[in-house]
N, C-alpha and C positions, 0 to 999 in steps of 0.2 A: 504494500500500500504506500503510495507516495504521499509524503507529508504536505507537499505543495498542492496536491489535489484534494486533500481532506478539508472538510469544514467541521467546526466544533460540533454541530448538530449530528453529523454522521460519521465522525472520524473513527468510531469504533465499530462500524457496521461490519457484520460477518464474524465478529470476534465473540468468544465465550469467556465470561468472567465469573469467578467465584469469590464471594466476600464472606469471610467467617465473622460470626457475630453480627450478621447483616440485618437483623430484624429490628434493631433500635439504634438510637444515637448516631455516632460517627459512621458505623457500618451501614445503617439504613440510608443516611444521607448520601453515602458513597455509592451504594447499590443503585439508588434512584438516579443519581447523576450519570453513572456509566450507562444505564439503560436509556436515558434521554439522549445520549450520544451514539446510540445505535447498537450497543452490545446486548447480547443475550446474557442476563445476569442471574446467577444461582446464589441464593442465600443459604449458607451453611450455618445452622443455628440450633440451639437446644429447643427453640420455639419456632420452627419453620412456618407454622400456620399464621404467624404474625406478619409475614412478608406480604405486602400488598401487590396486586397485579401491576405491571406485567412481570414482576420478579417471581422466580421459581424457588420455592422453599424446599430444602432437603435437610432432614434431621442429621445433626452432626455434633458430637462431643469431642472437641479438639484435645481433651485430656485422655482420650482412649484411642489407641492405635487402630483397633478393629473398626470402630465407628468411623474414623477418618478414612480408612481404606475402603469401606463400604460406600461412603459418600462420594469419593472420587470415582469409584467404579460406576456409580449411578450416573454421574455426569458424563462419563465416557459412553455409557449405554444409551443415554437419552440424546446427547448432543454430538458425540463422536469427536470432540475436541475440547481443549482448554487452553486459552491464550493468556489470561490474566488471573493472578491470584492476589487477593488483598487479605493479608493476615491481620485481622483487626480484633479478633476475640481476645478478651483479657479480663482479669478480675483484680479487684483492689486489695490493698492491705494497709492497715493503719498501725503505727507504733514504732518504737525504737527496737533495737536488737534484743532488748529484755522482754518485750511484750508478745512476741510471736514464738510459739513452740516449734519443735521439729516438724510436726505434722503440718502445721500451717505453712512453713517454709517449703515443704515438699509439694503441698497442694498448689500454691501460687506459682512456684517455679514450673510445675508440670503443665499448667495452662499457659502462662505468659511467655515462656521460652521454649520448652520442649514441644508445646502445642504447635508453635510456628514451624518448628523443625519437622514435626510429623506431617503437617499439611503440605509443606513444601516438598518433602521427600516423596509423598504419595503422588503429588502433582507433576513432578519432574519428567516422568516418561511422556506425558502428554505435552508438557511445555516444550520439550526438546523437538517435538514434531511440528511446532508452530513456527510460522515465519515472523511472528510478532509475539515474543514471550516476555512477560514482565511479572515480577513479584514485587509487591509493595508491602512492607511491614509497618505496622503502627507502633512506633516507639513512644517516647515521651521526653519532655525536658528534664524529667527526673533522672535520665541517664547521665547527664553531665552537670546537673545542679543539685546541691545538697538541699533537699526539701525536708522541713520538719515533720516528724512522725511518719516517714516514708522509707524506712530502712529496707524492708523486704521488697516493697514495690519498686523502689529505685534500683535495687540490685537486679531485679528481673529485667528492667528496662535497659540497664547497662549491658545485660546479656543480649538483649534484642539488638542493640547497636552493634556489638561485636559480631553477633551472628550475621547481621546484614552485610557487613564488610567481608566476612569469611565466605558467605554464599556468593556474593558478587564476584569474588576472586575465583572461586571454584567453577563457576558456571558461565563466565563471560564468553569463553571460547565455544560454548555450546549454544550461543545465541540467546541466553536467558539473562535478562537484566534484573538486578536486585537493588532496590533502594528502600529507604524508610522515610517516614514523616514523623517529626517530633512535635506533637501539639503541646501548647501550654494547657492550662486547666480549661476544659471544655464544658459548656453548659449542657449536660446530658443527664438522662436518668441514672447513669453510672455514678455521676458526681452526686446527684441527689441522694442515692443510697449511701454513698460514702459519708456524706455530711451527717447522717443520722448516728454515726459512731462518735460524734463529738458532743461535749456537754452543752455547747451553745451553737447549734447549726446555723442560726441566723448570723451570728458574729463571724463564724468561720466562712460563710458564703461571702460576706462583705470583704473579709481579708483576701479571699481568692480573687475577687474582682479587682481589688486595689493592688494586688501583687503584680499585675501586668501593666506595662507602661501605657497601654491604650485605655486603661481604666475599667475594663470589663473582661469577663471570660470570653474565650474564643467560641465561635459558633460551630456546630457540626458541619454546616455547609461550607465554611471556610476551609476546614480540614479536608473535606471531600474534594474540593477543587484542586488542592495540592496533590492528593492521591491520584486524581484523574489525570493530572498533567504527567506525573511520573509513569503512569500506566499507558499513556497514549503514544502514538507514533511521533508526536512532537518531541518526545524525550528519547528518541532512538539512540542518542549518543551519551545518555546519562545513566551511569550505573555506579554503585558503591557510594551513593550520596545520601546524606541525611539532611532533609529539608525542614527547618524550623517553622512552625506556624504557632507562635507563642506569645504574640502581643508584645514582644520586645523583652521578655524575661531574661533570656540567656545573655544578651549582649548590651542592652541599654541600662544605663544607670541615671534615670531622670531625677531631678530634684523634687522633693515633696511639694504639693500644690500650696 
């Protein structure tokens, strides 16, 4: 597909995309955007029935290898191809290193890091057969910024960042591009659930808004546009890149108002 002949509305026509955790939040915004640009989009989610048309929902637990293998096989059976994988599924964790026990560390690492590896590994045979193969991992500013009460979560996202660079290196000569997007705090149901773990959710939400230089949390749609760019033919020469969509948290140090 020529990038000069593509238009944003149809630049992904003929391509099949899979979005993990695509039934809500960033995943849903991404799935709908990819579909609006012409892709056939499969939502891999614990709640696939929540994926609205024209998205296709398939049950998938990224924390279980058999579930992932079955889901990718179903994509191959139904569509015969897979061109784009968005590894978005993830879970939160609150606390310092003293607050989470070994079971919680294993649970969150299994979903946030190993889950991405599982999905990517299962998808690679189909991606290698694609003339336009792209993997986009959803990372976080927590990979490179010390965030309060996010020791476990930050560790998993540091793993996602390293995994992205390693995968990009391993598969670049196979024609598979691998990049990641690092959002700041995004206004999603994921964050709403996380806030309930704090003594004062309202004060914590205000702090999350004010932490970003733009003065508010990032929207799911803003992250989705970054993911769609990295997945698109327009980014054909972009691999091994981490794109911040963080409201300025990582690099800006603005003065208080």
